[in-house]
C-alpha positions in Angstrom: 118.3 148.7 121.4 121.3 151.3 120.3 125.1 150.7 121.3 128.0 152.3 120.9 130.7 151.5 118.4 134.1 151.9 120.7 136.5 149.9 118.6 137.0 147.2 115.6 136.5 143.9 116.8 139.0 142.7 114.1 142.3 143.0 116.5 145.3 140.7 117.5 145.5 139.6 120.8 148.6 141.9 121.6 145.7 144.8 120.4 143.3 143.2 122.9 145.6 144.3 125.7 146.3 147.5 124.6 142.3 148.2 124.2 141.7 146.8 127.5 144.1 149.0 129.5 142.7 152.1 127.4 139.1 151.3 128.0 139.5 150.4 131.9 139.9 154.0 132.8 136.3 154.6 131.5 134.9 152.0 133.8 132.6 154.2 136.3 132.9 152.1 140.0 129.9 154.2 141.6 126.5 153.9 141.4 124.9 155.6 138.2 121.3 154.4 137.8 117.9 155.1 138.9 115.0 152.8 140.2 116.0 149.3 139.1 112.5 147.8 137.1 114.3 145.3 134.5 117.3 143.4 134.9 119.0 141.2 132.1 120.9 138.0 132.1 123.4 137.5 129.5 125.1 134.1 128.3 126.2 132.3 124.9 126.7 128.9 123.9 128.9 127.4 121.4 129.0 124.8 118.6 132.1 124.7 116.8 132.3 128.2 115.2 128.4 129.1 115.8 127.2 130.7 118.8 123.7 131.0 120.8 124.0 134.3 122.5 120.8 135.0 124.7 119.8 138.1 126.5 117.3 137.5 128.8 114.8 140.6 130.5 113.0 140.1 133.7 111.3 142.4 135.8 112.1 143.6 138.8 111.9 142.6 141.8 109.3 139.6 140.7 112.0 138.2 138.3 109.6 137.1 135.6 110.8 136.7 132.1 109.1 139.8 130.0 111.4 140.1 127.0 114.6 138.3 125.4 116.4 137.2 122.2 118.7 134.6 121.5 120.9 135.1 118.3 122.5 132.5 116.2 125.5 133.9 114.8 129.2 133.0 113.5 131.9 133.6 116.3 135.0 135.1 114.8 137.7 135.4 117.4 139.2 132.4 118.8 139.2 131.3 122.8 141.6 132.9 124.9 141.6 133.4 128.8 141.3 137.0 129.5 140.2 137.7 126.4 136.6 136.5 126.5 134.7 139.6 125.7 136.4 140.2 122.4 135.0 136.4 121.3 131.6 137.0 123.6 130.6 140.6 122.8 129.8 140.4 119.2 127.2 137.5 119.3 126.0 139.3 122.4 125.3 142.7 120.5 123.2 141.0 117.6 120.7 140.2 120.7 120.8 143.4 122.1 120.2 145.3 118.8 116.9 143.3 118.4 115.6 143.5 121.9 112.3 145.5 122.6 113.1 146.2 126.4 116.3 148.4 127.2 117.3 146.7 130.8 118.1 149.2 133.9 120.9 146.4 135.2 122.4 143.6 133.2 123.9 140.8 135.2 127.2 139.2 133.3 127.9 135.4 133.9 131.5 136.5 134.0 133.9 138.9 135.3 133.8 142.6 135.9 137.0 144.6 137.0 137.9 141.2 138.5 140.1 140.6 136.2 143.8 140.6 135.4 143.6 144.4 133.6 140.2 145.2 135.7 138.2 145.0 132.1 136.2 141.7 132.0 133.3 141.1 130.2 130.7 142.7 132.1 132.7 145.9 132.3 133.3 146.1 128.5 129.8 145.0 128.1 128.7 147.8 130.1 130.8 150.5 128.5 129.4 149.4 125.1 125.8 149.5 126.1 126.4 152.4 128.6 124.3 150.6 131.1 125.0 149.5 134.8 126.5 145.8 134.5 127.6 143.6 137.3 129.8 140.6 136.8 128.6 137.3 138.7 131.1 134.6 137.8 131.1 131.2 139.0 134.9 130.8 138.8 137.6 133.0 140.0 140.0 134.5 137.5 142.3 136.3 139.9 142.5 137.4 143.2 142.6 136.0 147.0 139.9 135.5 149.2 139.1 133.9 152.5 136.0 131.7 152.6 133.1 133.4 154.2 130.4 132.0 156.4 128.0 129.7 155.3 125.0 131.5 155.6 123.4 133.4 152.7 124.7 136.8 152.3 127.7 136.3 153.9 130.8 137.6 151.7 134.6 138.4 152.0 136.5 141.0 149.8 138.1 139.5 146.6 141.7 141.3 146.9 144.5 141.4 144.2 147.8 143.4 144.6 146.1 145.3 147.7 143.2 146.3 145.7 139.5 145.1 146.4 138.4 143.8 143.1 135.1 141.7 144.0 133.5 139.8 146.8 133.2 136.0 147.1 129.5 135.7 148.0 127.5 133.4 149.5 124.0 133.5 147.7 122.5 130.2 149.4 123.6 128.9 152.3 125.8 126.0 152.5 126.7 126.3 148.7 129.5 127.5 146.9 130.2 131.3 146.6 130.0 133.2 143.4 132.3 136.0 142.3 130.7 139.4 142.1 132.3 142.6 140.6 131.7 145.5 139.6 131.0 146.0 135.8 130.0 149.6 135.0 128.0 152.4 136.6 127.6 150.4 140.0 129.5 150.4 143.1 130.5 146.8 144.9 127.9 147.4 147.5 125.1 147.8 145.3 126.5 145.0 142.8 126.4 142.4 145.6 122.9 143.4 147.0 121.4 143.6 143.7 123.0 140.2 142.9 121.5 138.4 146.3 118.0 140.1 145.2 118.0 138.2 142.1 118.6 134.9 143.6 115.6 132.8 144.4 117.0 129.7 146.2 119.8 128.8 143.7 123.6 129.7 143.8 123.1 131.5 140.5 120.9 134.9 139.6 117.7 133.9 137.9 118.8 135.9 135.3 121.9 134.0 134.6 119.7 130.7 135.1 117.2 131.9 132.4 120.1 133.2 130.0 121.8 130.2 130.3 118.8 128.1 129.6 118.1 130.1 126.3 121.9 130.0 125.2 121.3 125.8 125.8 118.3 125.9 123.2 115.8 125.9 125.9 114.3 129.1 125.1 111.6 130.5 127.3 108.1 132.0 126.7 108.7 135.8 125.6 111.9 135.5 124.2 112.8 135.0 120.5 115.3 133.1 118.2 116.7 135.1 115.3 120.0 134.8 113.0 122.4 137.4 112.3 121.5 137.5 108.6 117.6 138.0 109.5 
């Protein structure tokens, strides 16, 4: 599938801040999608400067793997909290470029607008792909919330500087919350409901679980492994 080249990836940390503040104004925080028939998960594993970036596509609502790519490539940007999209998106784009099925929605194991500059990995990726994206993170980067009820589906607002930036969502009864936020072309209500729809008895959505397995080298059926130079 194709994607947009919005900027150079050869940037300094100061240039990253400028780009994040500029590009966040282009993030669409309302529903702009049709019927969801396919949903993808993304994840990335690292060994030194080599990454395994996985994109796994599932049908929806059955959540069976129908397509996917794991791309092995070199990483050029250092690990800096708040700047992870500049480290992780280039390897992920190698995988997306080889994907045969363009997903209707992508759930990212990371932040969307629940980010100090409101432009986390899910928002950045959604803007480049021009696809609806959701940030579903295991840990909180910024914002405050009160613990929701312990039942599945309960949630409370994640708030930063008087702005609702996401939701602390209980995806399974009596387990820790996940932090759901708008990525791009989706509302927070839809992001929360679709995340829940992709959870089948586990804390994390099936999209994230399959993508994590693939990025760890446990590649599911219907998913291929490629190298950047191939």
